[in-house]
C-alpha positions, 0 to 999 in steps of 0.5 A, a space after each residue: 253928714 250927722 253931727 255928734 253932740 257931746 253929753 254934759 260933762 257933769 251927767 251921772 255916769 260919765 267922766 269929765 273931759 280931762 279926767 284919765 279913767 281909772 278908779 274913783 278918787 277918794 277925798 277925805 277933807 283935804 286928802 285925797 287917795 284912790 279907792 282900791 277894794 282889792 287892797 282892802 279885801 287882801 288886808 282885812 283877810 290877812 289880819 283875819 289870818 293874823 288875829 287866828 294865828 296869833 290865837 293859836 300861838 298864844 294858846 300853845 304852851 305847858 297849858 293849853 288854852 283854846 281859841 275862843 278863850 284866848 280870844 275872850 280873855 284878850 277881850 276882857 273875859 277869862 278867869 285869872 289864871 287865863 288873864 295871867 298866861 295869857 296877857 303877862 306870860 304869852 302875849 308879849 312874845 307873840 305881839 312883839 313878834 306881830 310887830 317886828 314882822 311888820 317894821 321889818 316888812 314896812 322897811 323892806 318895802 321901802 327900800 325895795 321901792 327906792 332901789 327899784 330892785 326887789 332884792 333891797 331888803 335890810 337883810 341883804 343890803 347890811 342894814 340888819 348886820 350893821 344893826 346887829 355889829 353894834 347890838 353884839 358890840 353892847 352885848 360882848 363888851 358890855 362887861 368890860 372895863 374900858 371907856 367904850 364898853 362903859 359907854 356902850 352899856 349906858 347907851 343900851 341895845 335899842 339905841 345902839 342897834 339904832 345908830 349902827 344901822 344908820 351908819 351902815 345905811 349912811 355909809 351904803 349911801 355914800 358908795 352907791 351915789 353916782 349922780 343919783 342912787 341905782 338899785 343895782 350898785 345899792 345891792 352889790 354895795 350892801 352885799 359887800 358891806 353885808 360880808 363886812 359886817 357879818 366878818 365883824 360879828 364873828 370876830 367879836 364871838 371868837 374874842 368873847 367870854 363864853 357866856 357872852 359869846 352864847 348869849 350873842 349867839 342866840 340873840 343873832 338866831 333871831 328869837 322871841 323866847 322870853 320875850 316881855 313887855 320891855 321888848 314890845 314897847 320900843 317896836 311898839 313906839 317905833 311903828 306908832 312913829 314911823 308908819 305913819 310918817 311912811 304913809 305921808 311920805 309914800 307918795 314920793 315912792 311914785 316919783 321916785 320910781 323914775 330917774 332922779 331927773 324926772 323925779 325933779 321934773 315932777 317937782 319932787 325934792 329927790 334928795 330930800 325925799 330919798 334921805 327921809 325915807 331912808 330914815 325912816 326905813 332904817 329905823 323900823 328895821 334897827 328897832 325891829 332888830 334890836 327887839 327880837 335879834 336878826 329875823 331872815 328874810 321877812 323884810 324881803 319876802 313880804 313886800 312881794 307877797 304883798 305886792 302881788 296879792 294887791 297888783 301894785 306897781 310897787 311894794 304897798 306899806 300897808 298890806 306889807 305890814 300886815 303880811 309881815 306880821 303875820 309871816 312872823 306869826 305863823 313861823 313862830 307858831 310852826 317853830 314852837 309845834 312842829 318838832 315837839 319838845 324842841 323849839 327853834 328860833 323864829 329866824 331859823 324858820 323864816 330863813 328856810 322859808 325865805 331862802 328858796 324865794 331869794 334864790 327864785 329872784 336871783 335866777 328870774 333877775 339873771 334870765 331877764 338880764 340876758 334877755 
């Protein structure tokens, strides 16, 4: 009979006893995480595609500019004419699209993780439509003489959309609550709320004057046309504030993948954590909708693409942000160039790209339910 001697726990190449085999932790001061090379590679490649797509989009127009010249101008080069065209006329549109796409994607990633359902996107469960209803109300009633119209006009489009999204999300959450929130119930309640708000938007369009209805209808299609720096600033501030908050709260998403009792047993404050994450998701979706209109399916598709590319158990926030930004920028490039002189709203292109994926999700979930 031979005796076995364990190797010292501290010997290089061996994990100390009690640690679960896996990836090595990454520690920076008091903070720790997990080093995931695949995630880093996916994000780096996506960022490169985003920069290239943005340069192509900025270079297109009546005065074409090459990709190299666009990049040189963005980094301080170029002649005065190129600087004016790139920095003042075209960059705000592309930057708005990238920021809006990133905001919608992060919002979708949070909601899908909270609901544990890939259909839980803000444009599917009614949050975007709530923001749209409030914004259309400001557009349609802003020129009226009633007290509501005066108040709405003074509040402004971004804040009205934010309030509309928050109120809608609160109603959906309360209606879906039954000793906890189940993903399937949340989606069903959200779809019903979306239908009600869609009817309200249609009523507002019918009751509006012709000019106001036309302006609201263009906005409802999701468009980046004529976007300036005044559209970049609100969504940029929202991302600068809310995305770091989402990253700080991201550790709660792992525990919230379980039911509420299990999450509480792990020491998670379920109601407070879920409320904070929901507020971040709604804020991002509402501000993005106010800046460029309801761009469809970005929040639905981007987190799922990121999850599959990264190989994660839930939609990753950082990769979702970059993929959402890239999707909107490339869709805007396609909308501007694929049909000659005719320019489509970017929301039409994202809807064409995203609708088949929604059908795929519905069919797949139907088959899983029968099994």
